[in-house]
C-alpha positions in Angstrom: 0.0 0.0 0.0 1.5 3.3 -1.1 4.8 1.7 -1.9 5.0 -0.4 1.3 4.4 -4.2 1.2 2.6 -5.6 4.3 2.5 -9.3 5.1 0.1 -10.5 7.8 -1.7 -13.6 9.0 -5.5 -13.0 9.4 -7.7 -16.1 9.2 -11.4 -15.9 8.7 -13.9 -18.1 10.5 -17.5 -18.6 9.5 -20.4 -20.5 11.0 -23.9 -20.6 9.7 -27.0 -22.6 10.5 -30.5 -22.7 8.9 -32.7 -24.6 11.3 -35.8 -24.0 9.2 -36.8 -22.4 6.0 -37.9 -19.4 8.0 -34.7 -18.6 9.9 -31.0 -18.5 9.6 -28.1 -17.5 11.9 -24.5 -16.9 10.9 -21.4 -15.5 12.6 -18.3 -14.4 10.7 -15.0 -13.6 12.4 -11.6 -12.4 11.4 -8.6 -12.1 13.7 -4.9 -11.4 13.4 -2.7 -8.7 12.0 -3.6 -6.0 9.5 -2.9 -2.6 8.0 -3.8 0.9 9.3 -4.5 2.4 5.9 -5.4 5.8 7.3 -1.9 6.2 8.7 0.0 3.8 6.3 1.5 1.5 9.0 1.2 -2.1 10.2 -1.5 -2.9 12.7 -0.8 -5.3 15.6 -4.3 -6.6 16.0 -7.5 -6.8 13.9 -10.7 -8.1 15.4 -13.8 -8.3 13.2 -17.0 -10.1 14.4 -20.3 -10.1 12.4 -23.3 -12.0 13.7 -26.4 -12.0 11.5 -30.0 -13.3 11.9 -32.6 -13.7 9.2 -36.2 -14.5 9.9 -39.1 -14.9 7.5 -42.4 -14.7 9.5 -44.4 -15.0 6.3 -43.5 -16.1 2.8 -43.4 -12.5 1.5 -41.7 -10.9 4.5 -37.9 -11.0 5.3 -36.3 -9.5 8.4 -32.5 -9.3 8.7 -30.7 -8.1 11.7 -26.9 -7.8 11.6 -24.1 -6.4 13.7 -20.5 -5.7 12.9 -17.7 -5.1 15.4 -14.4 -3.9 13.9 -11.4 -3.1 16.1 -7.9 -2.1 15.0 -4.9 -1.8 17.2 -1.4 -0.4 16.5 1.7 -0.3 18.6 0.4 2.4 21.0 -3.0 0.8 21.7 -6.5 0.5 20.1 -6.7 2.9 17.1 -10.5 2.6 16.8 -13.6 0.5 17.6 -16.5 0.6 15.1 -19.9 -0.8 15.9 -22.5 -1.1 13.1 -26.0 -2.4 13.6 -28.5 -2.8 10.8 -32.1 -3.9 10.4 -33.5 -4.6 6.9 -37.1 -5.5 6.3 -38.5 -6.5 2.9 -42.1 -7.1 1.9 -42.8 -8.6 -1.5 -46.2 -7.4 -2.5 -46.1 -9.6 -5.6 -43.6 -11.0 -8.0 -43.0 -7.5 -9.6 -43.3 -5.2 -6.5 -41.6 -4.9 -3.2 -40.9 -2.4 -0.5 -37.8 -2.3 1.7 -36.7 -0.4 4.8 -33.1 -0.2 6.1 -32.2 1.3 9.4 -28.5 1.5 10.2 -26.6 2.8 13.3 -22.9 3.4 13.4 -20.8 4.2 16.5 -17.0 4.7 16.1 -14.7 5.4 19.0 -11.1 6.5 18.3 -7.9 7.3 20.1 -6.9 10.7 18.6 -3.4 10.4 20.0 -2.7 7.4 17.7 -3.6 9.1 14.5 -1.1 11.2 12.5 -3.9 13.8 11.7 -6.8 15.2 13.6 -9.8 13.0 14.2 -12.9 13.1 16.3 -12.9 11.1 19.5 -16.3 9.6 18.7 -18.6 9.6 15.7 -22.2 8.4 15.6 -24.5 8.1 12.6 -28.0 6.9 11.9 -29.1 6.2 8.3 -32.5 5.2 7.1 -33.8 4.3 3.6 -37.2 3.3 2.4 -37.6 2.0 -1.2 -40.5 1.0 -3.4 -39.6 -1.1 -6.5 -41.9 -2.0 -9.4 -40.8 -4.1 -12.3 -42.9 -3.4 -15.4 -41.2 -6.1 -17.5 -37.8 -7.9 -17.3 -36.1 -4.9 -18.9 -37.9 -2.0 -17.1 -37.9 -1.2 -13.4 -38.9 1.8 -11.4 -37.5 2.7 -8.0 -38.9 5.4 -5.7 -37.6 6.1 -2.2 -36.5 8.3 0.7 -33.4 8.3 2.7 -31.9 10.4 5.5 -28.8 10.7 7.6 -28.3 11.9 11.1 -24.9 12.4 12.8 -23.4 13.3 16.2 -19.7 14.3 16.2 -19.2 16.9 18.9 -22.6 16.7 20.7 -24.4 13.8 22.3 -27.5 14.2 20.2 -28.0 12.9 16.6 -28.9 15.8 14.3 -30.4 15.6 10.9 -27.8 16.0 8.2 -29.7 15.5 4.9 -32.9 14.1 3.4 -33.3 12.7 -0.1 -36.3 11.8 -2.2 -35.4 9.9 -5.3 -36.9 8.2 -8.4 -35.0 6.0 -10.8 -36.2 4.4 -14.0 -34.1 1.7 -15.6 -34.6 0.3 -19.1 -32.4 -2.1 -21.0 -32.1 -1.4 -24.7 -32.4 -4.5 -26.9 -30.0 -4.5 -29.9 
């Protein structure tokens, strides 16, 4: 990376089980050494753990809950710890139409003394997205949705950052 070659050992472990057609549980983990790309140096410890749960209470409904923990340490201590939780719900109205909601919360804690440039001690964000999808035919699809972001960097409260309404029409040209 940027002219420096890093070698490290970082195995990945995965376990998944699907006890029924309606539910599934998985856990992915990665441990070992790594790279601090922000400061271009070797990292002494990488810990990444990601459990996920999927549940289908009805044939047209899918609920997915996931969590990601990511920690990176360097010679002086823990550089950061990032926590990301996500809930995704999908309802298939019919074979051509579905609605989806995604709610995502991120909380990152850093040790500013270990960075080579100024960073915030803690950053929190909340993201939500709501999407409607309609497929007119195999080549034509229409998406309409809403998304927003909230963030808290210096204060304790999440504050609205932006809101977006969007429409997208996709069509494949046959040649």
